[in-house]
C-alpha angles and dihedrals in degrees: 000000000000097000130086118309120258091254092056090047092052091049090050093050093048090049092050091047091051091051092049092049091047096050093042092050096044104034105016087232096160100046093108092046091048092052091047092050091046090055090050092050096045095083089052090052091051091049091048093052095040096087092052092048091048091050091049091048092048092047092049093048094046091049091045092049092048089049091049091050091048091047091049091051090050091048090051091051091048091048092053090048091050091048090051091049090049090052091049090050091050091051091048091047092052091048090050090050091051093048092048091049089047094051090045092058116122100279129160114246094238095049118110112225139179132192117233131185126224110247101176142359120222109251094205107109091209096057130054107208137135134193121231132195097244127090147152091311087064094048096257115157136188115274093025116152118250123196140168130209091287106041149294116353102175141276138281110273104177129012124211130181096267103003139040138199119237123208108214122222090242093063114111091236095054128090132168129191111241139171134207107257091212098060108358097249107163123229140163115242109208130185116244098190094262117114095224103034137077126186130217116205132195096020111156120231090242093063112115100232125145137184112273093025110147116235117208133180113278096206092235114138094030097247101098122044115242123264103024116136115254111165146337121238111249103169136027117181117179108188112174090206088068126069095231139025118263108232129175131181139185121235114245092212117090094246095169095046103045117149103146129022135183125235116213130208120199123230115290091252091057098038097084092046091051092051091049089057093061097041117111118242094254090050090052089052091051091050090052 
């Protein structure tokens, strides 16, 4: 109350400020003091900017973590897709290998052939039959020979429009004339109801048959072309107390692993004769 008036104080402050500005501008008198004050204020500046920096760091890390999680999820999805594609390629490769092996089976150059795929396997334990995806529309006929890349599989039993039923050589109702490739001894290979065994009945003890002999089709009967592998002899038992030798063989075809088979057509000259064999008596009469 008893000091200078506010006006005098304002004038004094402005005068002092002008002097400080003049001496600082002309002589840099306060450079040391400015640096000292700047050093004192620096921690406060760091503290003032710390919240913003922390928020920026947190935001970047949260975004980066989210991005990493999203990328990992995408990589997992891509990995599953690649694994599925690899499995598909493996399946296709195996199928191609089977088809190549099938087409490379010992065929005569003039024989017509067609690849067929197994659609179903008969679940009846007392019959050995499969269903293929070829039928009358493809020219399939009853009694037609069916093989795989190793040898004889069976013959066509029933023909539908787009599918057919194949009677396998291991069925108890099936028999195929064969001969020993080593010496030409003729036998009948009959199914016994076991997937890996064929039986040979009425074989005399004097027949020259040995274990590991290869049995091939003899061509008799006209259904199976001559010379195709059928089975390999696995057991020869010659018991003099029995009237005939007991001989068993194992089919060379992969009966229990069939996926693709090959249908054979005989030469044109033999095709009509083969069809006549499987015609019923009334059908033969109609043809006459």
